[in-house]
N, C-alpha and C positions, 0 to 999 in steps of 0.2 A: 836515087838509086839501091842505097843501101836499106832502104826500108823493103825496098823491093823485095830484095836476098831475104830478109829477118821472114816476111810473110809468107815468103815461097817455104823457105825452110819449116814453117809451122805447118804449112798445105804438104807436106815429103812427110809430116811425125803424123798427120793424119791418116794420112796412106798408106804408112807401115802398120797404123792400129788397124785399118780396117782390112789390110791383108793378112795379119796376125791372127786375128778374131775369124776369118773365112776360112784361114787354114787348120783353126782349129777344131770348128763346126767340120769340116770334111773330115778331119785323122777322126772323129767321134760319129762319123753318121749310122757303125755297125753299135753301137756302145748302147745298150741298154739302158732303157729310163736316162739318159741323155738328153739334159733342154740345152737346144741353140742362145748362143747369143744374141746381141744385136746390138752393134755401134750406133752413136747416138753423138752427134757434134754441136758447139757452140762455134758462135763468134766470140772475136777478143771485141777488146778495147777498141776505141775511137777515136780519133785524134778529130776536134772540131776549128775544122780553119774560120767559119762562119756560122754562127747559129740561125736557125732558120727566124725570117722576120716577114714584118707585110712587105718590103722591099725585094727581100728572096725565100718567100715559103721553100723551099725543097732545102734551102742554108746549104753548106760543104763540109762534109765528113771523108775522113778517108783513115778505113779498116786496118786491123792492123794483122792481121792473121784469123788463125779457126784452131779452136782445141779441142781434145776429149773430151767430154761430158761426162758418160756412160757407157759400161755395158750392161744393159737388160738381162736377164733371163727369159726364154720365152718358155713358158708353163704352159703350154698348147700339151692337151695329148698327143702321145708318139701310137702310132699302128699297131694292132697288137698282134704278136709275133703265135703262133703255132707252136707250142714245143713238146706238148704228149704227155711231160716233168711231172709228174705228182707233187713237189715239191717247188714247182713257178708257180708265181701266184701275182696276177696282172692288177693294179686299181685303175679300174672304169670312172674316171672321175676323179673329185678334187682330192686331195689328202696326199699324205706322207708316211711311211712304216718309220718308228722311232729306233732307235739302237742304242746301243751304250756301246762307249769308245773303251778300248785299254785302260785312260789315264779316268776313264770313270765321270766323263761327260757325254753330254746327251747329244746324239746327229740325226738325221732324216734322209731318208730313202725315196726314192719309188722304185730301185729294181728291188722283185720281189725272188730274186731267183737262191732261195734257201738252201738252204742243207741242217743235217742234223746231227750236233758233236758226240764223241765219245761215251758222253753222258745222258745223253737223249736232249738237247738241250734243243732251241732252234733260233740257227744262225745263220750271218750273211754269207759269202762266199768268202768274205775274210776273216770269218769268226768272231764278226761283232754279235753279242747279244741282241736277238731281239726283243721289243718291249710292248706291252708286257711280255714276262715268261713266261714261253709253251716249253711245256718238258712232255716227252711221248715216253712211253714202254723202250726200253731199247729192242726187245723181239717186235714189234707192232708189224705186220704186213701188210695194209692200206692207209694212207692219210689222206684228209680230206678236209677239206676248206672250203668251207659256206661262202653266198655272197655276203651274207652278213657279219664273215671272220669268226666261223665259230667250229673250234679244231676238231676232230672226231679221227679213232683212230680202230682201226680190230688189231686182236692179235691171235696168236693161235690154240688161245681158250675161246673165244670171243670172234664168231666171224658178225656180229652186232656192231657198229659203229659208235663209239663210244666218246663221248666229248673228254679233252684233257685241257683245253685253255678259251681263249677269245682273242683275236688278234683286235686289236685298232687301231685307227691313224687319227693324225694331227694336221689340223687345218691353222691357216692363216691369215690373217686378213691382208696380207702384199705378199706374197710369195716370193716375187722379184728383191726383195729385202733380204731375203737370205745368204746368208756366205757362203761358197763354193769350197770345197775341201778338197775334190776329187775324190776318185774310189766313191762316186755316183753320190756321195756326201754333202750335205747341207747342214749348216749353224743355223743356230736362228739369232735375229740382232734383234737392235731397238728399232730397225728397221721395218723387219719382219711382222712386228708384233706377236702379240703374246700366244705362244702355241694353248692351241688347243684341242681337247684329247676326244673325238665323236665314234660310235661303234658305225661299223662299215654300212652304207644304207642310210642313216640316222644324221640329221643335224648339216645337212650339204656335204655328208663326206661322202664317196665313190662307192661302188661297191666291189668285192673280188671277184675275180675270175681265176682257178685253177686249170694249171696246163696252159697256161700262157706269160708271155714277157712283153712289158712297153717296150717296142722298137723306140729309137732317136726321131725326134720330128726334126730331125734336118732336114730342109729341103735346097736336096743340090742344085735345081735351075736358081734358086734364088743364091747360092754361097758360090755359083759360076760365075754369075752377075758381078758381086763382089770384089770378085778376084779381074774380072776386065776393070771395072770403074777402082780400082787400085792402083791396076796398072797402067791406064790412060792419065788418071790424074798427077799420078806419079812420074810419067814423060812431061806434060803441060808444067807442074811446077819444078820440073828440073830444067826444062825449058828460057823458062821465065827468069830465074840461077844464073842460067847462061847468059840472058841476054843483057840483062841486067852488071853482069860482071865486063860485057862485054862496051856496055854503055860505061861505068863507070874506069874501065882500062883509058878508052877514047879521050875521057875525060880529064884522065891524069894526064895523058898526053899533049892535050894544049897545053900546058901549063910551063912558061921558057922556064 
């Protein structure tokens, strides 16, 4: 009976993890470039009362519950959203934009909602510098992002687009190994593999599409289903704990 309470408690924790993850996914359903998390579980150790043998081919084992194994990022592409804004750039295919954080470290993002800072540098909405640096004249009149990453501008003195830089994309052998940092940013890790820089459209990197942003890849139907599963499994495990507690109370009451 004590074991039943302990095992069901692991089930309650698992349900809470599923609920938290589904809630976070739904909260970010409108976050540009957001990648949904998927919860994976593993069963815990088993107590072997009788090992499988010729006279008992199945054996007798009692499980000790469940534990959270991982929360994988799903890096499937989100739907492209037409914003019509010239500084919005979506990645169609694989790859990440590379940015430099205030402390000098490097991060990666799929969110191409860019800005131009007062010095003419291309930055993210949080002011992080895009790498390699793209600097445009402060008096530019129009800007173009080609599918292959070439950035061109026009100025009052020239109506012909002139190249000012080249955007690149960064590829990883195992994107789910990236470490999420919030603000649509990821950091490389030993599990993600070495970052590889590529020209858009080459080396497996995707192309760029100006005037669009990549929407979240959260599937509302999947997350609502996960919410129901979390709720029902939480209730079921709670009932097991109640039943085990009542059985334990009855057993104690039998002691003279």
